[in-house]
C-alpha positions in Angstrom: -25.7 29.9 -219.8 -22.8 32.3 -220.3 -22.9 33.4 -216.6 -22.9 29.8 -215.6 -19.8 29.1 -217.6 -18.1 32.2 -216.1 -18.9 30.9 -212.6 -17.5 27.5 -213.4 -14.4 29.0 -214.9 -13.8 31.1 -211.8 -14.3 28.2 -209.5 -11.9 26.1 -211.5 -9.4 29.0 -211.4 -9.9 29.5 -207.7 -9.5 25.8 -207.1 -6.3 25.6 -209.1 -4.8 28.6 -207.3 -6.0 27.3 -204.0 -4.1 24.1 -204.5 -0.9 26.0 -204.8 -1.6 29.1 -202.7 0.9 28.3 -199.9 4.0 30.3 -200.4 7.1 28.4 -199.1 9.6 30.8 -200.5 11.8 32.0 -197.5 15.3 32.2 -196.2 16.5 31.4 -192.7 19.3 34.0 -193.1 18.4 37.2 -191.3 21.6 39.2 -192.1 24.1 39.1 -194.9 27.8 38.9 -193.7 30.2 41.7 -194.8 32.0 41.4 -198.1 35.6 40.3 -198.0 36.6 44.0 -198.4 34.8 47.3 -198.9 33.6 47.8 -202.5 35.5 51.1 -202.9 38.7 49.1 -203.1 37.9 48.5 -206.8 38.7 50.9 -209.6 35.6 50.0 -211.5 32.1 48.6 -210.7 30.0 46.7 -213.2 26.4 45.6 -212.7 25.0 42.9 -214.9 21.3 42.9 -215.7 19.1 41.0 -213.3 18.3 37.6 -214.6 15.8 34.8 -213.7 17.1 31.4 -212.6 16.2 28.6 -215.1 13.6 27.3 -212.7 11.8 30.7 -212.8 12.1 31.5 -216.5 9.5 31.1 -219.1 6.5 32.1 -216.9 4.9 35.3 -218.0 4.2 36.6 -214.5 7.9 36.1 -213.6 9.1 37.8 -216.7 6.9 40.8 -215.9 8.1 40.9 -212.4 11.7 40.7 -213.6 11.2 43.8 -215.8 9.9 45.7 -212.8 12.8 44.6 -210.6 15.3 45.6 -213.2 13.7 49.0 -213.6 13.9 49.6 -209.9 17.5 48.4 -209.7 18.6 50.6 -212.6 16.8 53.6 -211.1 18.3 53.1 -207.7 21.9 52.2 -208.4 22.8 53.8 -211.8 23.6 57.2 -210.4 25.9 55.7 -207.7 27.7 53.5 -210.3 28.3 56.5 -212.5 29.6 58.5 -209.5 31.9 55.7 -208.3 33.4 55.0 -211.7 33.8 58.7 -212.6 35.7 59.3 -209.3 38.3 56.7 -210.3 38.5 57.2 -214.1 42.1 58.5 -213.8 43.2 55.7 -211.5 44.4 53.7 -214.5 44.1 49.9 -215.0 42.9 48.2 -211.9 40.4 45.7 -210.5 36.8 45.5 -211.6 34.0 44.6 -209.2 31.3 42.5 -211.0 27.8 42.3 -209.5 25.5 39.6 -211.0 22.0 39.6 -209.4 19.7 36.6 -210.0 16.1 36.0 -209.0 16.4 32.4 -207.7 12.8 32.0 -206.4 9.7 34.0 -207.0 5.9 33.8 -206.8 4.3 37.0 -208.1 0.6 37.5 -207.9 -0.6 40.2 -210.3 -3.5 42.6 -209.9 -5.7 40.5 -212.3 -5.4 37.5 -210.0 -6.1 39.6 -207.0 -9.3 40.9 -208.4 -10.6 37.5 -209.5 -9.6 35.2 -206.6 -8.4 37.6 -203.9 -6.4 36.1 -201.0 -7.0 32.6 -202.3 -4.1 33.3 -204.7 -1.8 33.4 -201.7 1.1 35.7 -200.8 3.8 36.9 -203.2 7.5 36.3 -202.4 10.8 36.7 -204.0 14.5 35.8 -203.3 17.3 37.6 -205.1 20.9 36.5 -204.8 23.8 38.6 -205.9 27.2 37.1 -206.9 29.8 39.8 -206.3 33.3 38.9 -207.6 36.6 40.4 -208.7 36.1 40.2 -212.5 39.7 39.5 -213.4 40.2 36.6 -211.1 36.7 35.3 -210.3 37.4 35.7 -206.6 34.2 35.8 -204.6 33.8 39.1 -202.7 30.3 38.5 -201.4 27.1 36.5 -202.1 24.3 38.4 -200.3 20.7 37.1 -200.5 17.6 39.3 -200.3 14.0 38.5 -199.5 10.7 40.3 -199.8 7.1 39.3 -199.7 3.5 40.7 -199.9 0.8 39.1 -197.9 -2.4 37.7 -199.5 -4.7 40.0 -197.6 -2.5 43.0 -198.3 -2.4 42.2 -202.0 -6.1 41.8 -202.2 -6.9 45.0 -200.2 -4.6 47.1 -202.4 -5.6 45.4 -205.7 -2.0 44.2 -206.2 -0.3 47.4 -205.2 1.6 45.7 -202.3 2.6 42.8 -204.7 4.3 45.4 -206.9 5.8 47.2 -203.9 7.5 43.8 -203.0 9.4 44.1 -206.3 10.5 47.7 -205.3 11.7 46.5 -201.9 13.8 43.7 -203.3 15.6 46.2 -205.5 15.9 48.5 -202.5 17.6 45.8 -200.5 20.2 45.1 -203.1 20.9 48.8 -203.6 21.2 49.4 -199.8 23.7 46.6 -199.5 25.9 48.0 -202.3 25.7 51.6 -201.0 26.3 50.6 -197.3 29.3 48.4 -198.1 31.0 50.8 -200.5 33.1 52.7 -198.0 33.2 50.0 -195.3 32.4 46.2 -195.2 29.4 46.0 -192.8 27.0 43.4 -194.4 23.3 44.1 -194.2 19.8 42.7 -193.7 18.3 40.2 -196.0 14.7 41.4 -195.5 13.3 38.4 -193.6 10.8 38.8 -190.8 12.5 40.2 -187.8 15.5 41.6 -189.6 16.7 45.1 -188.6 16.7 48.0 -191.1 14.6 50.8 -192.2 13.1 49.0 -195.2 12.9 45.4 -193.9 10.1 43.0 -193.5 6.6 42.6 -195.0 4.2 45.5 -194.9 2.2 45.8 -191.8 -1.6 46.1 -191.7 -1.2 49.9 -191.2 1.1 50.1 -194.2 -1.3 48.2 -196.4 -4.1 50.5 -195.4 -1.9 53.5 -196.1 -1.8 52.7 -199.8 -3.8 55.6 -201.3 -7.2 54.7 -202.6 -6.3 56.6 -205.8 -3.4 54.1 -206.5 -5.7 51.1 -206.0 -8.3 52.7 -208.3 -5.7 53.4 -210.9 -4.6 49.8 -210.9 -8.2 48.7 -211.1 -8.9 51.1 -214.0 -5.9 49.7 -215.9 -7.2 46.2 -215.6 -10.6 47.3 -217.0 -9.0 49.1 -219.9 -7.0 46.0 -220.8 -10.1 43.9 -220.7 -8.8 41.7 -217.9 -11.9 42.3 -215.7 -15.6 42.8 -216.6 -17.3 46.1 -216.1 -19.4 44.5 -213.3 -16.3 43.4 -211.4 -14.7 46.8 -211.9 -17.7 48.6 -210.5 -17.9 46.3 -207.5 -14.3 46.6 -206.6 -14.4 50.4 -207.2 -17.3 50.8 -204.8 -15.5 48.7 -202.2 -12.4 50.9 -202.5 -14.4 54.1 -202.4 -16.2 52.9 -199.3 -12.9 52.0 -197.6 -13.5 48.3 -197.4 
């Protein structure tokens, strides 16, 4: 009886996810235009915390994704901000560049969903927009948009690792834009399919398969320890990973 209820629950979950599995999050913009001036023209640079747009807030998966995006942004850009501001600490009063990043659209499939319903959960995708202004006047300097995604099959094969890598890439793209436009205004890629750049576009099949088995096993083990998957499911997926499926 218990197993029957589990099967019914899984079918219901799969059906619910299937109904919304298509990911329509995308942008037609392949390259961000340059800012109105190079970012080094400001005496101070301030970066606000990444926030969720109201339409994305209040959903646990989105909140967890936001935390990971913020961690990656902080890790990537904090050293540069400290260096830029220290270099101009004796410049006196001047203009401040304010950077306000916002996740405006997101669909994040976590590892738990990947284990239970696999590719039926669909692909993950995220759009982050940054409002870059002159703080004192509110003048717009740039409004770049960044895009990243993780395919349904890639997320399933890696037990959610590529879904999490999507969050790393979106932070990378914001960081790259700021670094590349500090000394000269050149713009940069958004991250859509076909964009140029060293860290642009969704992971290829080869990249998905290059995710180490130990990382997938680690993710699977964390799900088991948290009680999010059964021992039977854990053993089945562990064997599949070990056999290279």
